[in-house]
Jmol script that loads the backbone (N, CA, C; Angstrom):
load data "model"
ATOM      1  N   MET A   1      59.751  -9.043  48.858  1.00  0.00           N
ATOM      2  CA  MET A   1      61.118  -8.681  48.562  1.00  0.00           C
ATOM      3  C   MET A   1      61.142  -8.022  47.178  1.00  0.00           C
ATOM      4  N   ASP A   2      61.950  -7.006  47.056  1.00  0.00           N
ATOM      5  CA  ASP A   2      62.120  -6.286  45.802  1.00  0.00           C
ATOM      6  C   ASP A   2      62.638  -7.247  44.725  1.00  0.00           C
ATOM      7  N   PRO A   3      62.029  -7.266  43.537  1.00  0.00           N
ATOM      8  CA  PRO A   3      62.459  -8.195  42.476  1.00  0.00           C
ATOM      9  C   PRO A   3      63.920  -8.005  42.074  1.00  0.00           C
ATOM     10  N   ASN A   4      64.389  -6.760  42.042  1.00  0.00           N
ATOM     11  CA  ASN A   4      65.793  -6.519  41.682  1.00  0.00           C
ATOM     12  C   ASN A   4      66.733  -7.100  42.736  1.00  0.00           C
ATOM     13  N   LEU A   5      66.370  -6.941  43.979  1.00  0.00           N
ATOM     14  CA  LEU A   5      67.184  -7.483  45.067  1.00  0.00           C
ATOM     15  C   LEU A   5      67.183  -9.006  45.024  1.00  0.00           C
ATOM     16  N   ARG A   6      66.011  -9.588  44.746  1.00  0.00           N
ATOM     17  CA  ARG A   6      65.914 -11.041  44.648  1.00  0.00           C
ATOM     18  C   ARG A   6      66.755 -11.572  43.485  1.00  0.00           C
ATOM     19  N   ASN A   7      66.706 -10.871  42.334  1.00  0.00           N
ATOM     20  CA  ASN A   7      67.519 -11.274  41.185  1.00  0.00           C
ATOM     21  C   ASN A   7      69.003 -11.211  41.514  1.00  0.00           C
ATOM     22  N   MET A   8      69.408 -10.164  42.210  1.00  0.00           N
ATOM     23  CA  MET A   8      70.819 -10.028  42.598  1.00  0.00           C
ATOM     24  C   MET A   8      71.210 -11.163  43.539  1.00  0.00           C
ATOM     25  N   LYS A   9      70.354 -11.475  44.493  1.00  0.00           N
ATOM     26  CA  LYS A   9      70.625 -12.554  45.437  1.00  0.00           C
ATOM     27  C   LYS A   9      70.754 -13.890  44.701  1.00  0.00           C
ATOM     28  N   ASP A  10      69.833 -14.141  43.766  1.00  0.00           N
ATOM     29  CA  ASP A  10      69.883 -15.380  42.982  1.00  0.00           C
ATOM     30  C   ASP A  10      71.160 -15.463  42.159  1.00  0.00           C
ATOM     31  N   PHE A  11      71.532 -14.348  41.550  1.00  0.00           N
ATOM     32  CA  PHE A  11      72.763 -14.320  40.753  1.00  0.00           C
ATOM     33  C   PHE A  11      73.982 -14.613  41.620  1.00  0.00           C
ATOM     34  N   LEU A  12      74.063 -13.971  42.773  1.00  0.00           N
ATOM     35  CA  LEU A  12      75.218 -14.185  43.656  1.00  0.00           C
ATOM     36  C   LEU A  12      75.261 -15.617  44.185  1.00  0.00           C
ATOM     37  N   THR A  13      74.104 -16.181  44.470  1.00  0.00           N
ATOM     38  CA  THR A  13      74.053 -17.577  44.917  1.00  0.00           C
ATOM     39  C   THR A  13      74.577 -18.495  43.823  1.00  0.00           C
ATOM     40  N   LEU A  14      74.124 -18.273  42.612  1.00  0.00           N
ATOM     41  CA  LEU A  14      74.576 -19.074  41.473  1.00  0.00           C
ATOM     42  C   LEU A  14      76.075 -18.895  41.238  1.00  0.00           C
ATOM     43  N   TYR A  15      76.537 -17.658  41.285  1.00  0.00           N
ATOM     44  CA  TYR A  15      77.958 -17.364  41.101  1.00  0.00           C
ATOM     45  C   TYR A  15      78.793 -18.099  42.150  1.00  0.00           C
ATOM     46  N   ASN A  16      78.360 -18.047  43.392  1.00  0.00           N
ATOM     47  CA  ASN A  16      79.101 -18.719  44.464  1.00  0.00           C
ATOM     48  C   ASN A  16      79.124 -20.234  44.272  1.00  0.00           C
ATOM     49  N   LYS A  17      78.029 -20.802  43.814  1.00  0.00           N
ATOM     50  CA  LYS A  17      77.982 -22.248  43.576  1.00  0.00           C
ATOM     51  C   LYS A  17      78.932 -22.650  42.457  1.00  0.00           C
ATOM     52  N   VAL A  18      78.932 -21.881  41.373  1.00  0.00           N
ATOM     53  CA  VAL A  18      79.842 -22.175  40.252  1.00  0.00           C
ATOM     54  C   VAL A  18      81.288 -22.037  40.699  1.00  0.00           C
ATOM     55  N   THR A  19      81.579 -20.982  41.412  1.00  0.00           N
ATOM     56  CA  THR A  19      82.948 -20.764  41.890  1.00  0.00           C
ATOM     57  C   THR A  19      83.397 -21.918  42.770  1.00  0.00           C
ATOM     58  N   GLU A  20      82.562 -22.308  43.706  1.00  0.00           N
ATOM     59  CA  GLU A  20      82.920 -23.404  44.615  1.00  0.00           C
ATOM     60  C   GLU A  20      83.066 -24.726  43.852  1.00  0.00           C
ATOM     61  N   MET A  21      82.131 -25.004  42.950  1.00  0.00           N
ATOM     62  CA  MET A  21      82.170 -26.248  42.201  1.00  0.00           C
ATOM     63  C   MET A  21      83.429 -26.331  41.336  1.00  0.00           C
ATOM     64  N   CYS A  22      83.727 -25.280  40.592  1.00  0.00           N
ATOM     65  CA  CYS A  22      84.899 -25.299  39.716  1.00  0.00           C
ATOM     66  C   CYS A  22      86.198 -25.285  40.531  1.00  0.00           C
ATOM     67  N   PHE A  23      86.209 -24.584  41.642  1.00  0.00           N
ATOM     68  CA  PHE A  23      87.400 -24.576  42.501  1.00  0.00           C
ATOM     69  C   PHE A  23      87.665 -25.990  43.023  1.00  0.00           C
ATOM     70  N   ASN A  24      86.637 -26.640  43.535  1.00  0.00           N
ATOM     71  CA  ASN A  24      86.805 -27.992  44.086  1.00  0.00           C
ATOM     72  C   ASN A  24      87.226 -28.997  43.020  1.00  0.00           C
ATOM     73  N   ARG A  25      86.769 -28.835  41.801  1.00  0.00           N
ATOM     74  CA  ARG A  25      87.128 -29.749  40.723  1.00  0.00           C
ATOM     75  C   ARG A  25      88.533 -29.514  40.198  1.00  0.00           C
ATOM     76  N   CYS A  26      88.934 -28.272  40.124  1.00  0.00           N
ATOM     77  CA  CYS A  26      90.134 -27.934  39.351  1.00  0.00           C
ATOM     78  C   CYS A  26      91.374 -27.594  40.177  1.00  0.00           C
ATOM     79  N   VAL A  27      91.202 -27.030  41.324  1.00  0.00           N
ATOM     80  CA  VAL A  27      92.363 -26.556  42.083  1.00  0.00           C
ATOM     81  C   VAL A  27      92.801 -27.641  43.060  1.00  0.00           C
ATOM     82  N   ASP A  28      94.034 -28.089  42.848  1.00  0.00           N
ATOM     83  CA  ASP A  28      94.553 -29.124  43.740  1.00  0.00           C
ATOM     84  C   ASP A  28      95.940 -28.795  44.279  1.00  0.00           C
ATOM     85  N   ASN A  29      96.492 -27.672  43.840  1.00  0.00           N
ATOM     86  CA  ASN A  29      97.826 -27.292  44.287  1.00  0.00           C
ATOM     87  C   ASN A  29      97.743 -25.910  44.938  1.00  0.00           C
ATOM     88  N   PHE A  30      98.083 -25.868  46.235  1.00  0.00           N
ATOM     89  CA  PHE A  30      98.026 -24.596  46.963  1.00  0.00           C
ATOM     90  C   PHE A  30      99.424 -24.030  47.208  1.00  0.00           C
ATOM     91  N   ASN A  31     100.417 -24.517  46.464  1.00  0.00           N
ATOM     92  CA  ASN A  31     101.787 -24.042  46.646  1.00  0.00           C
ATOM     93  C   ASN A  31     102.035 -22.708  45.964  1.00  0.00           C
ATOM     94  N   GLN A  32     101.220 -22.360  44.999  1.00  0.00           N
ATOM     95  CA  GLN A  32     101.402 -21.092  44.276  1.00  0.00           C
ATOM     96  C   GLN A  32     100.135 -20.253  44.373  1.00  0.00           C
ATOM     97  N   ARG A  33     100.354 -18.967  44.239  1.00  0.00           N
ATOM     98  CA  ARG A  33      99.230 -18.039  44.298  1.00  0.00           C
ATOM     99  C   ARG A  33      98.402 -18.076  43.015  1.00  0.00           C
ATOM    100  N   GLU A  34      99.041 -18.260  41.887  1.00  0.00           N
ATOM    101  CA  GLU A  34      98.386 -18.287  40.576  1.00  0.00           C
ATOM    102  C   GLU A  34      97.996 -19.720  40.224  1.00  0.00           C
ATOM    103  N   LEU A  35      96.997 -19.825  39.341  1.00  0.00           N
ATOM    104  CA  LEU A  35      96.594 -21.140  38.852  1.00  0.00           C
ATOM    105  C   LEU A  35      97.652 -21.688  37.908  1.00  0.00           C
ATOM    106  N   GLY A  36      97.890 -22.995  38.001  1.00  0.00           N
ATOM    107  CA  GLY A  36      98.820 -23.633  37.080  1.00  0.00           C
ATOM    108  C   GLY A  36      98.154 -23.819  35.729  1.00  0.00           C
ATOM    109  N   GLY A  37      98.891 -24.262  34.733  1.00  0.00           N
ATOM    110  CA  GLY A  37      98.384 -24.429  33.372  1.00  0.00           C
ATOM    111  C   GLY A  37      97.167 -25.336  33.304  1.00  0.00           C
ATOM    112  N   GLU A  38      97.255 -26.504  33.912  1.00  0.00           N
ATOM    113  CA  GLU A  38      96.127 -27.439  33.891  1.00  0.00           C
ATOM    114  C   GLU A  38      94.941 -26.908  34.687  1.00  0.00           C
ATOM    115  N   GLU A  39      95.249 -26.270  35.799  1.00  0.00           N
ATOM    116  CA  GLU A  39      94.165 -25.715  36.630  1.00  0.00           C
ATOM    117  C   GLU A  39      93.424 -24.608  35.881  1.00  0.00           C
ATOM    118  N   ASP A  40      94.172 -23.748  35.213  1.00  0.00           N
ATOM    119  CA  ASP A  40      93.577 -22.642  34.462  1.00  0.00           C
ATOM    120  C   ASP A  40      92.662 -23.170  33.351  1.00  0.00           C
ATOM    121  N   THR A  41      93.139 -24.164  32.628  1.00  0.00           N
ATOM    122  CA  THR A  41      92.341 -24.779  31.559  1.00  0.00           C
ATOM    123  C   THR A  41      91.089 -25.433  32.135  1.00  0.00           C
ATOM    124  N   CYS A  42      91.259 -26.138  33.238  1.00  0.00           N
ATOM    125  CA  CYS A  42      90.128 -26.818  33.884  1.00  0.00           C
ATOM    126  C   CYS A  42      89.066 -25.811  34.327  1.00  0.00           C
ATOM    127  N   VAL A  43      89.483 -24.716  34.927  1.00  0.00           N
ATOM    128  CA  VAL A  43      88.534 -23.692  35.392  1.00  0.00           C
ATOM    129  C   VAL A  43      87.796 -23.085  34.200  1.00  0.00           C
ATOM    130  N   ASP A  44      88.552 -22.774  33.126  1.00  0.00           N
ATOM    131  CA  ASP A  44      87.903 -22.218  31.925  1.00  0.00           C
ATOM    132  C   ASP A  44      86.845 -23.176  31.386  1.00  0.00           C
ATOM    133  N   ARG A  45      87.185 -24.444  31.285  1.00  0.00           N
ATOM    134  CA  ARG A  45      86.243 -25.442  30.770  1.00  0.00           C
ATOM    135  C   ARG A  45      85.036 -25.583  31.705  1.00  0.00           C
ATOM    136  N   CYS A  46      85.306 -25.595  32.992  1.00  0.00           N
ATOM    137  CA  CYS A  46      84.227 -25.764  33.977  1.00  0.00           C
ATOM    138  C   CYS A  46      83.222 -24.615  33.887  1.00  0.00           C
ATOM    139  N   VAL A  47      83.726 -23.393  33.859  1.00  0.00           N
ATOM    140  CA  VAL A  47      82.855 -22.220  33.812  1.00  0.00           C
ATOM    141  C   VAL A  47      82.110 -22.169  32.483  1.00  0.00           C
ATOM    142  N   THR A  48      82.813 -22.460  31.386  1.00  0.00           N
ATOM    143  CA  THR A  48      82.183 -22.457  30.066  1.00  0.00           C
ATOM    144  C   THR A  48      81.082 -23.508  29.996  1.00  0.00           C
ATOM    145  N   LYS A  49      81.393 -24.686  30.508  1.00  0.00           N
ATOM    146  CA  LYS A  49      80.408 -25.771  30.506  1.00  0.00           C
ATOM    147  C   LYS A  49      79.169 -25.373  31.313  1.00  0.00           C
ATOM    148  N   PHE A  50      79.390 -24.811  32.482  1.00  0.00           N
ATOM    149  CA  PHE A  50      78.265 -24.399  33.322  1.00  0.00           C
ATOM    150  C   PHE A  50      77.461 -23.291  32.651  1.00  0.00           C
ATOM    151  N   ALA A  51      78.156 -22.326  32.034  1.00  0.00           N
ATOM    152  CA  ALA A  51      77.460 -21.215  31.379  1.00  0.00           C
ATOM    153  C   ALA A  51      76.600 -21.730  30.225  1.00  0.00           C
ATOM    154  N   ARG A  52      77.133 -22.651  29.444  1.00  0.00           N
ATOM    155  CA  ARG A  52      76.348 -23.215  28.336  1.00  0.00           C
ATOM    156  C   ARG A  52      75.154 -24.000  28.867  1.00  0.00           C
ATOM    157  N   PHE A  53      75.389 -24.780  29.899  1.00  0.00           N
ATOM    158  CA  PHE A  53      74.306 -25.552  30.503  1.00  0.00           C
ATOM    159  C   PHE A  53      73.211 -24.609  31.006  1.00  0.00           C
ATOM    160  N   ASN A  54      73.605 -23.574  31.718  1.00  0.00           N
ATOM    161  CA  ASN A  54      72.655 -22.610  32.255  1.00  0.00           C
ATOM    162  C   ASN A  54      71.896 -21.913  31.124  1.00  0.00           C
ATOM    163  N   GLN A  55      72.582 -21.566  30.049  1.00  0.00           N
ATOM    164  CA  GLN A  55      71.952 -20.917  28.906  1.00  0.00           C
ATOM    165  C   GLN A  55      70.912 -21.843  28.272  1.00  0.00           C
ATOM    166  N   ASN A  56      71.247 -23.124  28.130  1.00  0.00           N
ATOM    167  CA  ASN A  56      70.300 -24.085  27.553  1.00  0.00           C
ATOM    168  C   ASN A  56      69.081 -24.270  28.457  1.00  0.00           C
ATOM    169  N   ILE A  57      69.308 -24.342  29.749  1.00  0.00           N
ATOM    170  CA  ILE A  57      68.197 -24.472  30.700  1.00  0.00           C
ATOM    171  C   ILE A  57      67.285 -23.253  30.611  1.00  0.00           C
ATOM    172  N   MET A  58      67.864 -22.072  30.546  1.00  0.00           N
ATOM    173  CA  MET A  58      67.050 -20.849  30.462  1.00  0.00           C
ATOM    174  C   MET A  58      66.266 -20.814  29.151  1.00  0.00           C
ATOM    175  N   LYS A  59      66.852 -21.294  28.070  1.00  0.00           N
ATOM    176  CA  LYS A  59      66.150 -21.331  26.788  1.00  0.00           C
ATOM    177  C   LYS A  59      64.923 -22.247  26.884  1.00  0.00           C
ATOM    178  N   VAL A  60      65.098 -23.421  27.480  1.00  0.00           N
ATOM    179  CA  VAL A  60      63.984 -24.349  27.662  1.00  0.00           C
ATOM    180  C   VAL A  60      62.922 -23.720  28.560  1.00  0.00           C
ATOM    181  N   TYR A  61      63.362 -23.064  29.626  1.00  0.00           N
ATOM    182  CA  TYR A  61      62.424 -22.416  30.548  1.00  0.00           C
ATOM    183  C   TYR A  61      61.620 -21.329  29.836  1.00  0.00           C
ATOM    184  N   VAL A  62      62.288 -20.505  29.047  1.00  0.00           N
ATOM    185  CA  VAL A  62      61.595 -19.423  28.342  1.00  0.00           C
ATOM    186  C   VAL A  62      60.589 -20.003  27.351  1.00  0.00           C
ATOM    187  N   ASP A  63      60.974 -21.051  26.634  1.00  0.00           N
ATOM    188  CA  ASP A  63      60.050 -21.685  25.695  1.00  0.00           C
ATOM    189  C   ASP A  63      58.831 -22.251  26.426  1.00  0.00           C
ATOM    190  N   ALA A  64      59.072 -22.947  27.521  1.00  0.00           N
ATOM    191  CA  ALA A  64      57.970 -23.531  28.290  1.00  0.00           C
ATOM    192  C   ALA A  64      57.075 -22.437  28.868  1.00  0.00           C
ATOM    193  N   GLN A  65      57.669 -21.393  29.393  1.00  0.00           N
ATOM    194  CA  GLN A  65      56.892 -20.300  29.982  1.00  0.00           C
ATOM    195  C   GLN A  65      56.060 -19.589  28.917  1.00  0.00           C
ATOM    196  N   THR A  66      56.621 -19.456  27.717  1.00  0.00           N
ATOM    197  CA  THR A  66      55.880 -18.832  26.619  1.00  0.00           C
ATOM    198  C   THR A  66      54.648 -19.657  26.272  1.00  0.00           C
ATOM    199  N   LYS A  67      54.815 -20.983  26.212  1.00  0.00           N
ATOM    200  CA  LYS A  67      53.677 -21.859  25.922  1.00  0.00           C
ATOM    201  C   LYS A  67      52.626 -21.764  27.019  1.00  0.00           C
ATOM    202  N   ILE A  68      53.056 -21.741  28.261  1.00  0.00           N
ATOM    203  CA  ILE A  68      52.127 -21.634  29.386  1.00  0.00           C
ATOM    204  C   ILE A  68      51.358 -20.317  29.310  1.00  0.00           C
ATOM    205  N   ASN A  69      52.079 -19.226  29.051  1.00  0.00           N
ATOM    206  CA  ASN A  69      51.418 -17.916  28.964  1.00  0.00           C
ATOM    207  C   ASN A  69      50.430 -17.867  27.806  1.00  0.00           C
ATOM    208  N   THR A  70      50.802 -18.470  26.681  1.00  0.00           N
ATOM    209  CA  THR A  70      49.900 -18.502  25.527  1.00  0.00           C
ATOM    210  C   THR A  70      48.632 -19.268  25.868  1.00  0.00           C
ATOM    211  N   ARG A  71      48.793 -20.416  26.517  1.00  0.00           N
ATOM    212  CA  ARG A  71      47.635 -21.222  26.911  1.00  0.00           C
ATOM    213  C   ARG A  71      46.747 -20.449  27.888  1.00  0.00           C
ATOM    214  N   ARG A  72      47.344 -19.765  28.831  1.00  0.00           N
ATOM    215  CA  ARG A  72      46.559 -18.984  29.800  1.00  0.00           C
ATOM    216  C   ARG A  72      45.788 -17.864  29.114  1.00  0.00           C
ATOM    217  N   MET A  73      46.434 -17.189  28.158  1.00  0.00           N
ATOM    218  CA  MET A  73      45.755 -16.111  27.440  1.00  0.00           C
ATOM    219  C   MET A  73      44.577 -16.656  26.645  1.00  0.00           C
ATOM    220  N   GLN A  74      44.748 -17.831  26.032  1.00  0.00           N
ATOM    221  CA  GLN A  74      43.645 -18.444  25.291  1.00  0.00           C
ATOM    222  C   GLN A  74      42.493 -18.787  26.229  1.00  0.00           C
ATOM    223  N   GLU A  75      42.810 -19.295  27.410  1.00  0.00           N
ATOM    224  CA  GLU A  75      41.773 -19.613  28.391  1.00  0.00           C
ATOM    225  C   GLU A  75      41.032 -18.359  28.832  1.00  0.00           C
ATOM    226  N   VAL A  76      41.770 -17.284  29.081  1.00  0.00           N
ATOM    227  CA  VAL A  76      41.148 -16.028  29.503  1.00  0.00           C
ATOM    228  C   VAL A  76      40.238 -15.496  28.402  1.00  0.00           C
ATOM    229  N   GLU A  77      40.715 -15.542  27.160  1.00  0.00           N
ATOM    230  CA  GLU A  77      39.896 -15.064  26.047  1.00  0.00           C
ATOM    231  C   GLU A  77      38.643 -15.924  25.875  1.00  0.00           C
ATOM    232  N   GLU A  78      38.794 -17.236  26.006  1.00  0.00           N
ATOM    233  CA  GLU A  78      37.652 -18.139  25.888  1.00  0.00           C
ATOM    234  C   GLU A  78      36.624 -17.866  26.997  1.00  0.00           C
ATOM    235  N   ASN A  79      37.104 -17.677  28.219  1.00  0.00           N
ATOM    236  CA  ASN A  79      36.202 -17.359  29.334  1.00  0.00           C
ATOM    237  C   ASN A  79      35.486 -16.030  29.103  1.00  0.00           C
ATOM    238  N   ALA A  80      36.196 -15.057  28.539  1.00  0.00           N
ATOM    239  CA  ALA A  80      35.582 -13.759  28.258  1.00  0.00           C
ATOM    240  C   ALA A  80      34.493 -13.917  27.193  1.00  0.00           C
ATOM    241  N   ARG A  81      34.767 -14.734  26.164  1.00  0.00           N
ATOM    242  CA  ARG A  81      33.754 -14.971  25.126  1.00  0.00           C
ATOM    243  C   ARG A  81      32.528 -15.667  25.715  1.00  0.00           C
ATOM    244  N   LYS A  82      32.757 -16.658  26.578  1.00  0.00           N
ATOM    245  CA  LYS A  82      31.634 -17.362  27.206  1.00  0.00           C
ATOM    246  C   LYS A  82      30.806 -16.414  28.056  1.00  0.00           C
ATOM    247  N   LEU A  83      31.479 -15.575  28.827  1.00  0.00           N
ATOM    248  CA  LEU A  83      30.780 -14.618  29.674  1.00  0.00           C
ATOM    249  C   LEU A  83      29.974 -13.640  28.824  1.00  0.00           C
ATOM    250  N   GLU A  84      30.577 -13.163  27.753  1.00  0.00           N
ATOM    251  CA  GLU A  84      29.878 -12.231  26.868  1.00  0.00           C
ATOM    252  C   GLU A  84      28.653 -12.900  26.244  1.00  0.00           C
ATOM    253  N   GLN A  85      28.801 -14.151  25.821  1.00  0.00           N
ATOM    254  CA  GLN A  85      27.674 -14.892  25.242  1.00  0.00           C
ATOM    255  C   GLN A  85      26.565 -15.081  26.279  1.00  0.00           C
ATOM    256  N   GLN A  86      26.929 -15.414  27.503  1.00  0.00           N
ATOM    257  CA  GLN A  86      25.949 -15.604  28.570  1.00  0.00           C
ATOM    258  C   GLN A  86      25.201 -14.301  28.849  1.00  0.00           C
ATOM    259  N   GLN A  87      25.937 -13.190  28.887  1.00  0.00           N
ATOM    260  CA  GLN A  87      25.290 -11.901  29.123  1.00  0.00           C
ATOM    261  C   GLN A  87      24.335 -11.550  27.983  1.00  0.00           C
ATOM    262  N   LYS A  88      24.748 -11.868  26.758  1.00  0.00           N
ATOM    263  CA  LYS A  88      23.893 -11.602  25.602  1.00  0.00           C
ATOM    264  C   LYS A  88      22.609 -12.429  25.686  1.00  0.00           C
ATOM    265  N   GLU A  89      22.735 -13.709  26.053  1.00  0.00           N
ATOM    266  CA  GLU A  89      21.560 -14.566  26.199  1.00  0.00           C
ATOM    267  C   GLU A  89      20.649 -14.052  27.305  1.00  0.00           C
ATOM    268  N   ASP A  90      21.238 -13.614  28.424  1.00  0.00           N
ATOM    269  CA  ASP A  90      20.435 -13.073  29.525  1.00  0.00           C
ATOM    270  C   ASP A  90      19.664 -11.829  29.088  1.00  0.00           C
ATOM    271  N   ARG A  91      20.311 -10.948  28.315  1.00  0.00           N
ATOM    272  CA  ARG A  91      19.637  -9.738  27.832  1.00  0.00           C
ATOM    273  C   ARG A  91      18.489 -10.101  26.889  1.00  0.00           C
ATOM    274  N   GLN A  92      18.742 -11.115  26.030  1.00  0.00           N
ATOM    275  CA  GLN A  92      17.685 -11.535  25.107  1.00  0.00           C
ATOM    276  C   GLN A  92      16.497 -12.109  25.864  1.00  0.00           C
ATOM    277  N   LYS A  93      16.757 -12.903  26.895  1.00  0.00           N
ATOM    278  CA  LYS A  93      15.671 -13.458  27.705  1.00  0.00           C
ATOM    279  C   LYS A  93      14.880 -12.342  28.380  1.00  0.00           C
ATOM    280  N   GLU A  94      15.596 -11.364  28.891  1.00  0.00           N
ATOM    281  CA  GLU A  94      14.928 -10.244  29.569  1.00  0.00           C
ATOM    282  C   GLU A  94      14.079  -9.453  28.583  1.00  0.00           C
ATOM    283  N   GLU A  95      14.600  -9.212  27.389  1.00  0.00           N
ATOM    284  CA  GLU A  95      13.840  -8.492  26.370  1.00  0.00           C
ATOM    285  C   GLU A  95      12.604  -9.292  25.965  1.00  0.00           C
ATOM    286  N   GLN A  96      12.754 -10.601  25.831  1.00  0.00           N
ATOM    287  CA  GLN A  96      11.634 -11.464  25.469  1.00  0.00           C
ATOM    288  C   GLN A  96      10.546 -11.412  26.542  1.00  0.00           C
ATOM    289  N   THR A  97      10.962 -11.448  27.793  1.00  0.00           N
ATOM    290  CA  THR A  97      10.013 -11.370  28.898  1.00  0.00           C
ATOM    291  C   THR A  97       9.268 -10.045  28.866  1.00  0.00           C
ATOM    292  N   GLN A  98       9.970  -8.950  28.593  1.00  0.00           N
ATOM    293  CA  GLN A  98       9.341  -7.633  28.521  1.00  0.00           C
ATOM    294  C   GLN A  98       8.372  -7.550  27.349  1.00  0.00           C
ATOM    295  N   LYS A  99       8.731  -8.153  26.207  1.00  0.00           N
ATOM    296  CA  LYS A  99       7.845  -8.149  25.043  1.00  0.00           C
ATOM    297  C   LYS A  99       6.570  -8.931  25.336  1.00  0.00           C
ATOM    298  N   GLU A 100       6.724 -10.080  25.986  1.00  0.00           N
ATOM    299  CA  GLU A 100       5.554 -10.888  26.328  1.00  0.00           C
ATOM    300  C   GLU A 100       4.647 -10.146  27.292  1.00  0.00           C
ATOM    301  N   ALA A 101       5.226  -9.433  28.230  1.00  0.00           N
ATOM    302  CA  ALA A 101       4.424  -8.685  29.204  1.00  0.00           C
ATOM    303  C   ALA A 101       3.690  -7.539  28.515  1.00  0.00           C
ATOM    304  N   SER A 102       4.336  -6.876  27.584  1.00  0.00           N
ATOM    305  CA  SER A 102       3.679  -5.764  26.905  1.00  0.00           C
ATOM    306  C   SER A 102       2.674  -6.257  25.861  1.00  0.00           C
ATOM    307  N   ALA A 103       2.884  -7.454  25.312  1.00  0.00           N
ATOM    308  CA  ALA A 103       1.949  -8.020  24.327  1.00  0.00           C
ATOM    309  C   ALA A 103       0.655  -8.466  24.996  1.00  0.00           C
ATOM    310  N   ALA A 104       0.709  -8.830  26.242  1.00  0.00           N
ATOM    311  CA  ALA A 104      -0.485  -9.276  26.968  1.00  0.00           C
ATOM    312  C   ALA A 104      -1.425  -8.110  27.200  1.00  0.00           C
ATOM    313  N   GLY A 105      -0.980  -6.961  26.948  1.00  0.00           N
ATOM    314  CA  GLY A 105      -1.832  -5.789  27.121  1.00  0.00           C
ATOM    315  C   GLY A 105      -1.571  -5.130  28.454  1.00  0.00           C
ATOM    316  N   PRO A 106      -1.948  -3.889  28.521  1.00  0.00           N
ATOM    317  CA  PRO A 106      -1.700  -3.191  29.780  1.00  0.00           C
ATOM    318  C   PRO A 106      -2.630  -3.708  30.863  1.00  0.00           C
ATOM    319  N   SER A 107      -2.107  -3.889  31.981  1.00  0.00           N
ATOM    320  CA  SER A 107      -2.938  -4.308  33.116  1.00  0.00           C
ATOM    321  C   SER A 107      -3.223  -3.071  33.949  1.00  0.00           C
ATOM    322  N   VAL A 108      -4.397  -2.514  33.683  1.00  0.00           N
ATOM    323  CA  VAL A 108      -4.790  -1.286  34.366  1.00  0.00           C
ATOM    324  C   VAL A 108      -5.814  -1.644  35.425  1.00  0.00           C
ATOM    325  N   LEU A 109      -5.586  -1.217  36.589  1.00  0.00           N
ATOM    326  CA  LEU A 109      -6.529  -1.434  37.687  1.00  0.00           C
ATOM    327  C   LEU A 109      -7.460  -0.233  37.748  1.00  0.00           C
ATOM    328  N   THR A 110      -8.752  -0.524  37.743  1.00  0.00           N
ATOM    329  CA  THR A 110      -9.720   0.566  37.854  1.00  0.00           C
ATOM    330  C   THR A 110     -10.284   0.574  39.262  1.00  0.00           C
ATOM    331  N   PRO A 111     -10.340   1.731  39.862  1.00  0.00           N
ATOM    332  CA  PRO A 111     -10.847   1.798  41.234  1.00  0.00           C
ATOM    333  C   PRO A 111     -12.372   1.585  41.264  1.00  0.00           C
ATOM    334  N   ILE A 112     -12.824   0.977  42.325  1.00  0.00           N
ATOM    335  CA  ILE A 112     -14.261   0.767  42.524  1.00  0.00           C
ATOM    336  C   ILE A 112     -14.799   2.006  43.227  1.00  0.00           C
ATOM    337  N   PRO A 113     -15.867   2.561  42.699  1.00  0.00           N
ATOM    338  CA  PRO A 113     -16.411   3.754  43.361  1.00  0.00           C
ATOM    339  C   PRO A 113     -16.891   3.402  44.769  1.00  0.00           C
ATOM    340  N   PRO A 114     -16.798   4.333  45.695  1.00  0.00           N
ATOM    341  CA  PRO A 114     -17.151   4.045  47.079  1.00  0.00           C
ATOM    342  C   PRO A 114     -18.616   3.679  47.278  1.00  0.00           C
ATOM    343  N   ASN A 115     -19.503   4.104  46.469  1.00  0.00           N
ATOM    344  CA  ASN A 115     -20.928   3.835  46.643  1.00  0.00           C
ATOM    345  C   ASN A 115     -21.404   2.668  45.778  1.00  0.00           C
ATOM    346  N   ALA A 116     -20.517   1.916  45.220  1.00  0.00           N
ATOM    347  CA  ALA A 116     -20.917   0.801  44.340  1.00  0.00           C
ATOM    348  C   ALA A 116     -21.563  -0.286  45.169  1.00  0.00           C
ATOM    349  N   PRO A 117     -22.522  -1.027  44.544  1.00  0.00           N
ATOM    350  CA  PRO A 117     -23.182  -2.113  45.291  1.00  0.00           C
ATOM    351  C   PRO A 117     -22.177  -3.199  45.644  1.00  0.00           C
ATOM    352  N   GLY A 118     -22.268  -3.752  46.810  1.00  0.00           N
ATOM    353  CA  GLY A 118     -21.369  -4.789  47.281  1.00  0.00           C
ATOM    354  C   GLY A 118     -20.144  -4.259  47.965  1.00  0.00           C
ATOM    355  N   ASN A 119     -19.943  -2.949  47.941  1.00  0.00           N
ATOM    356  CA  ASN A 119     -18.802  -2.332  48.601  1.00  0.00           C
ATOM    357  C   ASN A 119     -19.246  -1.922  49.999  1.00  0.00           C
ATOM    358  N   LEU A 120     -18.698  -2.521  50.994  1.00  0.00           N
ATOM    359  CA  LEU A 120     -19.069  -2.255  52.365  1.00  0.00           C
ATOM    360  C   LEU A 120     -18.229  -1.131  52.937  1.00  0.00           C
ATOM    361  N   PRO A 121     -18.875  -0.270  53.715  1.00  0.00           N
ATOM    362  CA  PRO A 121     -18.073   0.804  54.338  1.00  0.00           C
ATOM    363  C   PRO A 121     -17.164   0.240  55.414  1.00  0.00           C
ATOM    364  N   MET A 122     -16.066   0.837  55.570  1.00  0.00           N
ATOM    365  CA  MET A 122     -15.097   0.368  56.561  1.00  0.00           C
ATOM    366  C   MET A 122     -15.180   1.110  57.837  1.00  0.00           C
TER     367      MET A 122
END
end "model"
wireframe off; spacefill off
backbone 0.3
color backbone group
């Protein structure tokens, strides 16, 4: 699902929940089309209270998410350092092996002449 569409859906769901919750709490007189004085005050308080609550929850969420992201980045960097160190050690081992092989001297195979004693014809 498109992230913008999902955000819009989430917003509308939240809006509908707040509207229903505040309506059920505050509206008790259906004799007039407009909200009465107490109803109007109640709705204002309800919406304000919910908005502040939602803002505080989002602040906590953002703080927690920031800490999680920071921890993940540190883990990724640490893993990258470990991998780099391992690759460096592997290269050093390979170089050491090559040095030892070249220090042992060249291993040159000399062919045996066909007429040499002990060489049987095939």
